[in-house]
C-alpha positions as CSV (number, residue, x, y, z in Angstrom):
1,M,-47.0,94.1,-36.4
2,Q,-49.9,93.4,-34.0
3,F,-51.6,91.3,-36.7
4,D,-48.4,89.2,-37.1
5,Q,-48.2,88.6,-33.3
6,I,-51.9,87.5,-33.2
7,T,-51.2,85.1,-36.2
8,N,-48.1,83.7,-34.6
9,S,-50.0,83.2,-31.3
10,K,-52.8,81.3,-33.1
11,Q,-50.2,79.1,-34.9
12,S,-48.4,78.3,-31.6
13,L,-51.7,77.4,-30.0
14,T,-52.7,75.2,-33.0
15,I,-49.3,73.4,-32.8
16,K,-49.6,73.0,-29.0
17,S,-53.2,71.7,-29.4
18,G,-52.0,69.2,-32.1
19,L,-49.2,68.0,-29.9
20,F,-51.5,67.7,-26.9
21,L,-54.1,65.7,-29.0
22,L,-51.3,63.5,-30.4
23,L,-50.0,62.9,-26.8
24,M,-53.5,62.1,-25.6
25,V,-54.0,59.7,-28.5
26,M,-50.9,57.9,-27.4
27,I,-51.3,58.1,-23.7
28,V,-55.0,57.3,-23.3
29,P,-54.8,53.9,-25.0
30,F,-51.7,53.2,-23.0
31,I,-53.4,54.0,-19.7
32,A,-56.5,52.0,-20.7
33,F,-54.3,49.1,-21.8
34,S,-52.3,49.3,-18.6
35,I,-55.5,49.1,-16.5
36,F,-56.7,46.2,-18.5
37,K,-53.2,44.5,-18.2
38,A,-53.2,45.1,-14.4
39,I,-56.6,43.4,-14.1
40,D,-55.5,40.6,-16.4
41,I,-52.2,40.0,-14.5
42,N,-54.0,40.0,-11.2
43,K,-56.5,37.4,-12.4
44,R,-53.9,35.3,-14.1
45,I,-51.4,35.2,-11.2
46,E,-54.3,34.5,-8.7
47,A,-55.4,31.6,-10.9
48,E,-51.8,30.4,-11.2
49,V,-51.2,30.6,-7.4
50,Q,-54.4,28.8,-6.6
51,G,-53.7,26.2,-9.3
52,S,-50.2,25.5,-8.1
53,S,-51.5,25.3,-4.5
54,L,-54.2,22.8,-5.5
55,S,-51.7,20.8,-7.5
56,L,-49.3,20.7,-4.6
57,A,-52.1,19.7,-2.2
58,K,-53.1,16.8,-4.5
59,S,-49.5,15.7,-4.8
60,V,-49.0,15.5,-1.1
61,A,-52.4,13.7,-0.7
62,Q,-51.1,11.2,-3.3
63,S,-47.9,10.8,-1.2
64,V,-50.1,10.1,1.8
65,D,-51.9,7.3,-0.1
66,D,-48.5,6.0,-1.4
67,C,-47.3,5.8,2.2
68,V,-50.3,3.8,3.3
69,I,-50.2,1.5,0.3
70,S,-46.5,0.8,0.6
71,T,-46.8,0.1,4.3
72,G,-49.7,-2.3,3.6
73,E,-47.5,-4.0,1.0
74,F,-44.8,-4.3,3.7
75,L,-47.1,-5.6,6.4
76,A,-49.1,-8.2,4.3
77,P,-46.2,-10.8,4.0
78,I,-45.4,-10.4,7.7
79,A,-49.1,-11.1,8.6
80,N,-49.1,-14.2,6.4
81,N,-45.9,-15.6,7.8
82,K,-46.2,-19.0,9.4
83,D,-44.7,-18.1,12.7
84,V,-47.0,-15.1,13.0
85,R,-50.1,-17.1,12.1
86,T,-49.2,-19.9,14.6
87,Q,-48.3,-17.3,17.3
88,N,-44.7,-18.4,17.7
89,Y,-43.9,-15.2,19.6
90,S,-40.2,-16.0,20.2
91,A,-39.5,-16.6,16.5
92,V,-41.6,-13.5,15.5
93,K,-39.7,-11.4,18.0
94,V,-36.3,-12.4,16.5
95,W,-37.6,-11.7,13.0
96,L,-39.1,-8.3,13.7
97,K,-36.0,-7.1,15.6
98,E,-33.9,-8.2,12.6
99,I,-35.9,-6.3,9.9
100,W,-37.0,-3.3,11.9
101,P,-33.7,-1.3,11.6
102,R,-34.1,-1.3,7.8
103,Y,-37.3,0.8,8.1
104,P,-36.4,4.0,9.9
105,F,-39.8,5.6,9.2
106,Y,-41.5,3.2,11.7
107,N,-41.1,3.9,15.4
108,N,-42.2,0.3,16.2
109,I,-43.5,-2.8,14.5
110,T,-45.8,-4.9,16.8
111,F,-47.9,-8.0,16.9
112,V,-51.1,-7.3,18.8
113,D,-53.4,-10.2,19.7
114,A,-57.2,-10.1,19.6
115,N,-57.5,-8.9,23.2
116,G,-55.3,-5.9,22.4
117,D,-52.2,-7.1,24.2
118,V,-48.9,-6.3,22.5
119,K,-47.2,-9.7,22.3
120,V,-44.2,-8.8,20.3
121,A,-42.4,-5.5,19.6
122,S,-39.5,-4.8,17.3
123,R,-37.9,-2.1,19.5
124,S,-34.9,-3.2,21.5
125,E,-36.5,-1.8,24.7
126,S,-39.3,-4.4,24.2
127,K,-40.2,-4.3,27.8
128,G,-41.5,-0.9,27.3
129,S,-44.0,-2.1,24.6
130,E,-44.7,-5.8,25.2
131,G,-47.5,-6.4,27.7
132,I,-49.2,-3.1,27.0
133,N,-52.9,-3.4,26.2
134,V,-54.1,-1.1,23.4
135,S,-57.7,-2.2,23.2
136,D,-58.8,1.3,24.1
137,T,-57.1,2.9,21.0
138,V,-58.7,3.8,17.8
139,Y,-56.2,1.9,15.7
140,Y,-57.1,-1.4,17.6
141,K,-60.8,-0.9,17.0
142,R,-60.3,-0.2,13.3
143,A,-57.8,-3.0,12.8
144,M,-60.2,-5.6,14.4
145,Q,-63.0,-4.5,12.0
146,S,-60.9,-4.5,8.8
147,D,-60.0,-7.3,6.5
148,S,-57.1,-5.4,5.0
149,V,-55.1,-2.3,5.7
150,A,-56.5,0.1,8.4
151,V,-55.1,3.4,9.7
152,G,-55.5,4.8,13.2
153,D,-55.7,8.4,14.4
154,L,-52.7,10.4,15.6
155,M,-51.8,9.3,19.2
156,H,-48.8,9.4,21.5
157,D,-47.2,6.0,21.6
158,K,-47.9,4.3,25.0
159,A,-44.3,3.2,25.4
160,S,-42.2,6.0,23.8
161,G,-44.6,8.9,24.2
162,I,-43.8,10.3,20.7
163,P,-46.7,11.2,18.2
164,V,-47.4,8.3,15.9
165,V,-50.0,7.0,13.4
166,H,-50.5,3.2,13.2
167,V,-51.0,1.3,10.0
168,T,-52.3,-2.2,10.6
169,Y,-52.9,-5.5,8.7
170,P,-55.0,-8.4,10.1
171,V,-53.6,-11.8,11.1
172,F,-55.7,-15.0,10.8
173,D,-54.7,-18.4,11.9
174,F,-54.8,-21.4,9.5
175,S,-58.4,-22.1,10.4
176,G,-59.4,-18.5,9.3
177,K,-59.9,-17.2,12.9
178,R,-58.8,-13.6,13.5
179,I,-56.0,-13.7,16.1
180,G,-54.9,-10.1,16.0
181,F,-52.9,-7.8,13.7
182,I,-49.5,-6.5,12.7
183,A,-49.0,-2.8,13.3
184,A,-46.4,-0.3,12.1
185,A,-46.2,2.9,14.0
186,Y,-45.3,5.8,11.7
187,D,-42.9,8.2,13.5
188,L,-44.4,11.5,12.4
189,A,-41.1,13.4,12.7
190,K,-39.5,11.0,10.2
191,M,-42.7,10.9,8.1
192,Q,-41.9,14.5,7.2
193,S,-39.4,13.6,4.5
194,K,-41.9,11.3,2.8
195,L,-44.8,13.7,2.7
196,M,-43.1,17.2,2.5
197,Q,-41.3,17.5,-0.8
198,S,-37.9,19.1,-0.8
199,D,-38.9,21.5,-3.6
200,I,-41.9,23.1,-1.8
201,P,-41.4,26.9,-2.2
202,K,-40.6,28.8,1.0
203,H,-43.6,31.1,0.6
204,T,-46.0,28.1,0.6
205,L,-47.5,26.6,3.7
206,V,-48.4,22.9,3.5
207,A,-50.1,21.0,6.3
208,V,-51.6,17.5,6.6
209,L,-54.4,17.2,9.2
210,D,-56.6,14.3,10.3
211,N,-60.3,14.6,10.6
212,K,-60.0,15.8,14.2
213,G,-57.7,18.7,13.3
214,S,-54.5,17.1,14.5
215,M,-51.3,18.1,12.6
216,I,-49.8,15.0,10.9
217,A,-47.1,16.9,8.9
218,T,-46.1,20.4,7.8
219,N,-43.3,22.0,6.0
220,R,-42.8,24.8,8.5
221,E,-41.4,24.1,11.9
222,P,-42.6,20.5,12.1
223,E,-40.9,20.0,15.4
224,K,-43.1,22.7,16.9
225,W,-46.5,21.8,15.3
226,V,-46.6,18.1,14.4
227,G,-48.7,16.2,16.8
228,R,-50.6,19.2,18.1
229,S,-54.4,19.6,17.7
230,F,-56.2,22.6,16.2
231,P,-59.9,21.7,16.6
232,G,-60.9,25.4,16.9
233,E,-58.8,26.7,14.0
234,T,-61.5,27.5,11.5
235,G,-60.6,31.0,10.5
236,S,-63.4,32.3,8.3
237,G,-65.1,28.9,8.5
238,K,-63.5,27.5,5.4
239,T,-60.0,26.2,6.4
240,L,-61.1,22.9,8.0
241,E,-64.5,22.7,6.2
242,R,-63.0,22.6,2.7
243,T,-61.6,19.2,1.6
244,S,-61.1,19.9,-2.1
245,G,-60.7,22.7,-4.6
246,A,-59.2,26.2,-4.1
247,D,-60.3,29.2,-2.1
248,K,-59.3,32.3,-0.3
249,V,-59.1,31.9,3.5
250,E,-58.8,34.5,6.2
251,S,-56.7,33.5,9.2
252,P,-57.6,34.5,12.7
253,N,-54.9,37.1,12.6
254,G,-56.6,38.8,9.6
255,S,-54.1,37.7,6.9
256,V,-55.6,36.2,3.7
257,Q,-54.1,33.1,2.0
258,L,-54.9,31.4,-1.3
259,F,-55.4,27.7,-0.4
260,G,-55.7,24.5,-2.4
261,F,-57.4,21.6,-0.6
262,A,-57.2,17.8,-1.3
263,T,-58.2,14.7,0.6
264,A,-56.3,11.4,0.7
265,S,-58.3,8.5,-0.6
266,K,-56.9,5.9,1.8
267,V,-57.2,7.9,5.1
268,P,-59.6,10.7,6.1
269,W,-56.7,13.2,6.1
270,T,-56.9,16.7,4.5
271,V,-54.0,18.4,2.8
272,R,-54.0,22.2,2.5
273,A,-51.4,24.2,0.6
274,G,-51.6,28.0,0.9
275,V,-49.7,31.1,-0.3
276,D,-50.0,34.3,1.7
277,E,-51.8,37.0,-0.2
278,G,-48.9,39.4,0.4
279,Y,-46.7,37.2,-1.7
280,F,-49.4,37.1,-4.4
281,Y,-49.5,40.9,-4.5
282,D,-45.7,41.1,-4.6
283,Q,-45.9,38.9,-7.7
284,V,-48.5,41.1,-9.3
285,K,-46.5,44.2,-8.5
286,G,-43.4,42.7,-10.0
287,K,-45.2,41.8,-13.2
288,L,-46.7,45.2,-13.5
289,I,-43.3,46.9,-13.0
290,N,-41.7,44.7,-15.6
291,H,-44.7,45.4,-17.9
292,F,-44.2,49.2,-17.6
293,V,-40.4,49.1,-17.8
294,A,-40.6,47.0,-21.0
295,L,-43.5,48.9,-22.6
296,I,-42.7,52.6,-22.1
297,P,-39.4,52.7,-24.1
298,F,-41.1,50.9,-27.0
299,L,-44.4,52.7,-26.9
300,L,-44.0,54.5,-30.2
301,V,-42.4,51.6,-32.0
302,A,-45.2,49.3,-30.8
303,F,-47.8,51.4,-32.7
304,L,-45.9,50.9,-35.9
305,G,-44.6,47.3,-35.7
306,W,-46.6,45.6,-32.9
307,F,-47.8,42.6,-34.9
308,W,-44.6,42.0,-36.8
309,V,-42.4,42.2,-33.7
310,G,-44.9,40.1,-31.6
311,R,-45.0,37.3,-34.2
312,G,-41.2,37.3,-34.4
313,I,-40.7,37.1,-30.6
314,D,-43.4,34.4,-30.2
315,E,-41.7,32.3,-32.9
316,L,-38.3,32.8,-31.4
317,Y,-39.6,31.8,-28.0
318,R,-41.3,28.7,-29.3
319,R,-38.2,27.7,-31.2
320,T,-35.9,28.2,-28.2
321,E,-38.3,26.2,-25.9
322,Y,-38.4,23.4,-28.4
323,L,-34.6,23.2,-28.7
324,S,-34.3,23.1,-24.9
325,L,-36.3,19.9,-24.9
326,V,-34.6,18.1,-27.8
327,D,-31.4,16.0,-27.9
328,P,-29.2,17.8,-30.6
329,L,-27.6,14.5,-31.8
330,T,-30.6,12.2,-32.3
331,E,-33.4,14.8,-32.3
332,L,-35.2,12.7,-29.8
333,W,-36.8,14.3,-26.7
334,N,-34.2,14.8,-24.0
335,Y,-34.1,13.9,-20.3
336,R,-35.7,17.2,-19.2
337,K,-38.7,16.5,-21.4
338,L,-38.9,12.9,-20.1
339,N,-39.1,14.1,-16.5
340,H,-41.9,16.5,-17.3
341,D,-43.9,13.9,-19.4
342,F,-43.3,11.1,-16.8
343,D,-44.7,13.2,-14.0
344,R,-47.7,14.2,-16.1
345,E,-48.5,10.7,-17.4
346,L,-48.0,9.1,-14.0
347,S,-50.4,11.6,-12.4
348,R,-52.9,11.0,-15.1
349,A,-52.6,7.2,-14.7
350,K,-53.2,7.5,-10.9
351,R,-56.1,9.8,-11.4
352,Y,-58.0,7.7,-14.0
353,G,-56.9,4.3,-12.8
354,E,-55.0,3.5,-16.0
355,Q,-51.7,1.6,-16.5
356,L,-48.5,3.2,-17.7
357,S,-45.4,1.4,-19.0
358,F,-41.8,2.5,-19.4
359,A,-39.1,0.8,-21.6
360,M,-35.4,1.4,-21.2
361,I,-33.2,0.6,-24.3
362,D,-29.5,0.0,-24.5
363,V,-27.4,-0.5,-27.7
364,D,-25.5,-3.8,-27.2
365,H,-21.7,-3.6,-27.2
366,F,-21.7,0.1,-28.2
367,K,-18.2,0.7,-26.9
368,H,-17.0,-2.2,-29.1
369,Y,-18.6,-0.4,-32.1
370,N,-16.9,2.9,-31.2
371,D,-13.6,1.2,-30.7
372,H,-13.7,-0.4,-34.2
373,N,-15.5,2.3,-36.2
374,G,-14.6,5.5,-34.5
375,H,-16.8,8.0,-32.6
376,Q,-18.0,9.8,-35.7
377,L,-19.6,6.7,-37.1
378,G,-20.8,6.0,-33.5
379,D,-22.8,9.3,-33.6
380,E,-24.2,8.4,-37.0
381,L,-25.2,5.0,-35.6
382,L,-27.1,6.6,-32.7
383,R,-29.0,8.8,-35.1
384,S,-29.9,5.8,-37.3
385,V,-31.0,3.8,-34.3
386,A,-33.2,6.7,-33.0
387,D,-34.9,6.9,-36.4
388,V,-35.7,3.1,-36.4
389,I,-37.1,3.3,-32.9
390,R,-39.1,6.4,-33.7
391,G,-40.7,4.5,-36.7
392,A,-41.4,1.4,-34.7
393,V,-43.5,2.9,-31.8
394,R,-47.1,4.0,-31.8
395,D,-48.4,7.5,-32.2
396,I,-49.2,7.8,-28.5
397,D,-45.7,6.7,-27.4
398,C,-42.8,9.1,-26.9
399,V,-39.1,8.3,-27.4
400,Y,-36.3,9.9,-25.5
401,R,-32.5,9.8,-25.3
402,C,-31.5,9.3,-21.6
403,G,-27.7,9.7,-22.2
404,G,-24.9,7.9,-24.1
405,E,-26.3,4.9,-26.0
406,E,-29.4,4.6,-23.7
407,M,-32.8,5.6,-25.0
408,C,-36.2,5.0,-23.5
409,V,-39.9,5.0,-24.4
410,L,-42.9,6.2,-22.4
411,L,-46.1,4.2,-23.2
412,P,-49.2,5.9,-21.8
413,A,-52.4,3.8,-21.1
414,T,-50.4,0.6,-21.8
415,D,-50.4,-2.6,-19.8
416,N,-47.4,-4.9,-19.5
417,I,-48.5,-7.1,-22.4
418,G,-49.0,-4.2,-24.8
419,A,-45.6,-2.7,-23.7
420,M,-43.8,-6.0,-24.3
421,S,-45.4,-6.1,-27.8
422,V,-44.1,-2.7,-28.7
423,A,-40.7,-3.4,-27.2
424,E,-40.3,-6.6,-29.2
425,R,-41.3,-4.7,-32.4
426,I,-38.6,-2.2,-31.6
427,R,-36.0,-4.9,-31.0
428,A,-36.9,-6.8,-34.2
429,A,-36.8,-3.6,-36.3
430,I,-33.2,-2.9,-35.1
431,E,-32.1,-6.4,-35.8
432,E,-33.6,-6.4,-39.3
433,S,-32.0,-3.0,-40.2
434,N,-28.6,-2.6,-41.7
435,F,-26.0,-0.3,-40.1
436,I,-22.6,0.7,-41.3
437,G,-19.9,-1.2,-39.5
438,E,-22.2,-3.7,-37.8
439,E,-20.3,-6.6,-39.2
440,N,-17.6,-5.9,-36.6
441,Q,-20.0,-6.5,-33.7
442,P,-19.6,-9.7,-31.6
443,A,-22.8,-11.1,-33.0
444,G,-22.1,-9.9,-36.6
445,K,-25.2,-7.7,-36.3
446,L,-26.1,-4.6,-34.3
447,T,-28.7,-5.4,-31.6
448,I,-30.4,-3.8,-28.6
449,S,-31.6,-4.9,-25.2
450,I,-34.8,-3.6,-23.6
451,G,-36.2,-3.7,-20.0
452,V,-39.9,-2.9,-19.4
453,A,-41.7,-1.9,-16.2
454,T,-45.4,-1.1,-15.7
455,Y,-47.4,1.0,-13.2
456,P,-48.8,-0.1,-10.8
457,R,-47.7,-3.7,-11.2
458,D,-44.0,-3.1,-10.7
459,S,-44.0,0.2,-8.9
460,I,-46.2,3.2,-7.9
461,S,-43.5,5.9,-8.4
462,K,-41.5,7.4,-11.3
463,E,-38.2,6.5,-9.7
464,G,-39.4,3.0,-9.0
465,L,-40.5,2.4,-12.6
466,V,-37.2,3.7,-14.0
467,Q,-35.2,1.5,-11.6
468,S,-37.4,-1.5,-12.3
469,A,-36.9,-1.1,-16.0
470,D,-33.2,-0.8,-15.4
471,V,-33.2,-4.0,-13.3
472,A,-35.0,-5.8,-16.2
473,L,-32.5,-4.3,-18.7
474,Y,-29.5,-5.5,-16.8
475,R,-31.1,-8.9,-16.4
476,V,-31.4,-9.1,-20.2
477,K,-27.7,-8.2,-20.6
478,D,-26.8,-10.9,-18.0
479,K,-28.7,-13.5,-20.1
480,G,-27.0,-12.6,-23.4
481,R,-28.5,-9.4,-24.9
482,N,-30.7,-8.9,-27.9
483,R,-33.8,-9.6,-25.8
484,V,-36.8,-8.0,-24.1
485,A,-37.7,-8.6,-20.5
486,A,-40.3,-7.2,-18.1
487,Y,-39.7,-6.6,-14.4
488,N,-41.4,-9.7,-13.1
489,E,-40.8,-12.0,-10.2
490,D,-37.6,-13.3,-11.6
491,C,-36.2,-9.8,-11.8
492,S,-37.6,-8.7,-8.5
493,N,-35.8,-11.6,-6.8
494,W,-32.6,-11.0,-8.7
495,N,-29.7,-10.0,-6.5
496,Y,-29.3,-6.5,-8.0
497,E,-27.6,-4.2,-5.5
498,G,-29.0,-0.9,-7.0
499,S,-32.6,-2.1,-7.4
500,Y,-35.5,0.3,-6.7
501,F,-36.8,-1.9,-3.9
502,N,-33.6,-1.6,-1.9
503,K,-33.4,2.1,-2.6
504,Y,-37.1,2.7,-1.6
505,I,-37.0,1.0,1.8
506,K,-33.9,3.0,2.9
């Protein structure tokens, strides 16, 4: 009896020891993997946050440059106007007052002579501006030394008292003598909508500062901070010293933020985009909780089928992601993919000084085809047209379906001549192809019309390129269809109510 009890006790101990060892074999790797995962998640999210902050800072810096460039393009024709160059102040005054209301971002548009006297001002309360001498300002000194666009420092307007930044363009008389300059005073409160993107996350702080530490724009309480100077705000010594890259910065109150820094190329302004470290840790914590919640119930299964299940999930994810970017009818890329690719390629073109073209394609008289052949054949026709276009473009080009019978092509690293060549090849390929029911078309053949726009010749923004190509496309349709046209001077002067230019200046 005593022997049996001893034997049973030894067997119980052996079983418990085995279970403990089995438990340890399962738990120890799990704990080790969890520690590794925590470190990996921390590094990955920190890199993602700093990367997104840097990307956002660069994007805002590019917006700053775009503002300066577009203002220079606006001021140049004014500076070269005959009445301006002959100092016909009464005529210039009438003209500036007429055009100024169409540009709400500018607090004032002025003609300043070589002595610094404001001779003409666009604001209705002109007596408050005209006659003022600005020769003691930074923007006057820079304007008188520059042969093109110049930008002043932040200052309070001498007439209105509001914080402004002046962008200037020199004026020369017909003998080549400098007689002054045209200046547009950016209203910093209104400049917010141009620099601060609407999709900036709430947890991100974005600020634009000049080289003296004055706040030009910010996405948080701009009415409180814009126009104020922060020359002593150096924190750990990195905040204002850094002009590019990413770094952790400790604020004077002890909080730590993950910042991205970028500098505009047209003005000495620094953009900083930062995320509070508390938000970063919340993201890490959330990822770890999700990791544990998802991993614990499947711990035993994971030891047996980890690789098989992992491969299946990865393949399902890739397939789902692919289907979300493809038009189900034509199997071309869809509008979501176009937006993503357009932003990437335009950013690349700006970074490396390359050109980028965009072609918009419309099937001529597609409604007529549907009415005579039915919508089922209409769908078949769109699939066939997509196949022809796909076969006519180059390997570097991407074809998308924008909606209905409209398709488009993004042509990276391609100037206007190259884009017109590709567009003509597409048009000819469609005209030479045979399609069911095309004999009922008005021309007896199925044809397409194409409008082409090129960065930076026609526009410097995605929206501008799309609208410019659309203007060119409608110009083609106005001239008879089955043609290719670029957005050139003829198109830009065309009375098109919805053109990009009219949209951009509002």
